[in-house]
C-alpha positions in Angstrom: 88.8 112.9 -20.4 84.9 112.6 -20.2 84.6 115.3 -23.0 86.9 113.2 -25.2 85.0 110.0 -24.4 81.6 111.7 -25.2 83.0 113.0 -28.6 84.2 109.5 -29.5 80.8 108.0 -28.7 79.1 110.7 -30.7 81.5 110.1 -33.7 80.9 106.4 -33.6 77.1 106.9 -33.4 77.1 109.3 -36.4 79.4 107.1 -38.6 77.6 103.9 -37.9 74.1 105.3 -38.0 73.4 103.7 -41.4 73.9 100.2 -40.0 72.9 100.5 -36.3 71.1 103.5 -34.8 72.3 105.3 -31.7 69.6 103.4 -29.8 71.3 100.1 -30.8 68.3 99.1 -33.1 69.1 97.7 -36.5 68.2 100.2 -39.2 69.6 98.4 -42.2 67.8 99.3 -45.4 65.8 96.8 -47.3 67.6 95.2 -50.3 67.6 97.4 -53.3 64.9 96.7 -55.9 64.5 98.0 -59.4 61.3 99.8 -60.3 58.9 97.5 -62.4 59.5 99.5 -65.5 63.2 98.5 -65.6 62.4 94.7 -65.7 61.3 92.7 -68.6 61.2 89.0 -69.8 63.4 87.6 -72.5 61.6 84.6 -74.1 63.3 81.7 -75.8 61.9 78.5 -77.4 63.5 75.1 -77.3 62.9 75.0 -81.1 62.3 78.0 -83.4 61.1 75.7 -86.3 59.2 72.8 -84.7 57.1 70.3 -86.6 53.5 71.4 -86.8 51.5 69.9 -83.9 54.6 69.3 -81.7 55.5 70.7 -78.3 58.2 73.2 -77.4 59.4 74.5 -74.1 59.1 78.3 -73.7 61.3 79.9 -71.1 60.9 83.5 -69.8 63.9 85.0 -68.0 63.3 88.1 -65.9 66.0 90.6 -66.8 67.1 94.2 -66.3 65.7 96.2 -69.2 68.9 98.2 -69.6 71.5 95.5 -69.6 69.6 92.2 -70.1 71.3 90.9 -67.0 69.3 88.1 -65.4 67.4 89.0 -62.2 67.1 86.1 -59.7 63.7 87.0 -58.4 61.6 84.0 -57.4 57.8 83.8 -56.9 56.5 86.0 -59.7 53.4 84.5 -61.4 53.8 84.7 -65.2 50.7 84.5 -67.5 51.2 83.1 -71.0 49.3 84.1 -74.2 49.7 83.4 -77.9 49.8 86.5 -80.1 50.3 84.5 -83.3 47.8 83.9 -86.1 47.4 80.2 -85.5 46.7 79.3 -81.9 48.5 76.6 -80.0 47.9 75.6 -76.4 49.8 75.9 -73.1 50.1 73.1 -70.5 49.2 75.8 -68.0 48.0 79.4 -68.3 50.6 80.5 -65.7 54.0 79.6 -64.3 56.0 80.9 -61.3 59.6 82.2 -61.6 62.2 80.0 -59.9 65.1 81.2 -57.8 66.9 82.2 -61.0 64.0 84.4 -62.2 62.9 81.9 -64.9 59.4 80.7 -65.7 58.9 77.7 -68.0 55.9 76.3 -69.8 55.3 73.6 -72.4 53.5 74.8 -75.6 51.8 72.7 -78.3 51.9 74.4 -81.7 49.1 74.3 -84.2 49.0 71.5 -86.7 49.3 73.9 -89.7 52.8 74.2 -91.3 54.0 77.8 -91.7 52.0 79.0 -88.7 53.7 81.8 -86.8 53.4 81.6 -83.0 54.5 84.6 -81.0 54.3 84.0 -77.2 53.7 86.8 -74.6 54.7 86.6 -70.9 53.4 89.1 -68.4 53.4 89.3 -64.6 51.3 91.2 -62.0 54.2 93.7 -61.5 53.9 95.0 -65.1 56.9 93.2 -66.5 56.4 91.6 -69.9 58.2 90.2 -72.9 57.4 88.6 -76.3 59.2 85.8 -78.1 60.5 85.9 -81.7 58.1 84.1 -84.0 58.1 80.3 -83.7 57.2 79.1 -87.2 56.0 75.5 -87.7 57.2 73.3 -90.5 55.7 70.2 -92.1 56.5 66.9 -90.5 57.8 63.7 -92.2 55.8 62.4 -95.2 53.1 59.9 -94.2 50.7 59.8 -97.2 49.9 60.9 -100.7 46.7 62.9 -101.5 45.7 62.0 -105.1 43.4 64.1 -107.3 41.9 63.2 -110.6 41.0 66.0 -113.0 37.6 66.1 -114.7 36.0 64.4 -116.6 35.0 61.6 -114.2 34.0 59.3 -117.0 36.9 58.2 -119.1 36.9 56.0 -122.2 39.5 53.4 -122.8 42.7 54.9 -124.2 42.0 58.4 -123.1 44.5 60.4 -121.0 43.4 61.5 -117.5 45.5 64.1 -115.6 46.3 62.9 -112.1 48.0 64.9 -109.3 49.6 63.4 -106.2 50.8 65.4 -103.3 53.1 64.1 -100.5 51.7 65.2 -97.1 52.5 64.8 -93.4 50.1 63.4 -90.8 48.3 66.8 -90.5 47.8 67.2 -94.3 50.6 69.7 -94.7 52.3 69.6 -98.0 55.8 68.1 -97.7 58.4 69.8 -99.9 60.7 67.8 -102.1 64.3 68.8 -102.5 
């Protein structure tokens, strides 16, 4: 009977070695992690066509590169940069991912209508992502800019060409429909 009992203890030890070693010490493996190359950020803007000079919220979600499945990894420091032709400004140069794997920052667009802003998010683990272009539009009309063609001296009864352009607060031309 002692041979049977020894074989049973040996079998239990071998079968359960991945969870608890024969010495009784816990040998559980660390949680699985993806290599850095398999992670990226998907960026979204609260508005893809904001009024020039306004603010938008940019969100970077850490995802699996293959499936775009969200990865709930907290504590990653994300650095923000603007790759667009017209520079805006961030409320902070960095943000930290929350428990859902999201980093959020407020971004003020340039005051020029038609400016394309492309935002880049990177972290210290090599994960990165870029947004689709956020393109600014003119704001509501606030004033007319009036131009008088030469000559500057006009005699009574002469016709003078005058042009008036409807603009927003940032001097962007406001289209008329």
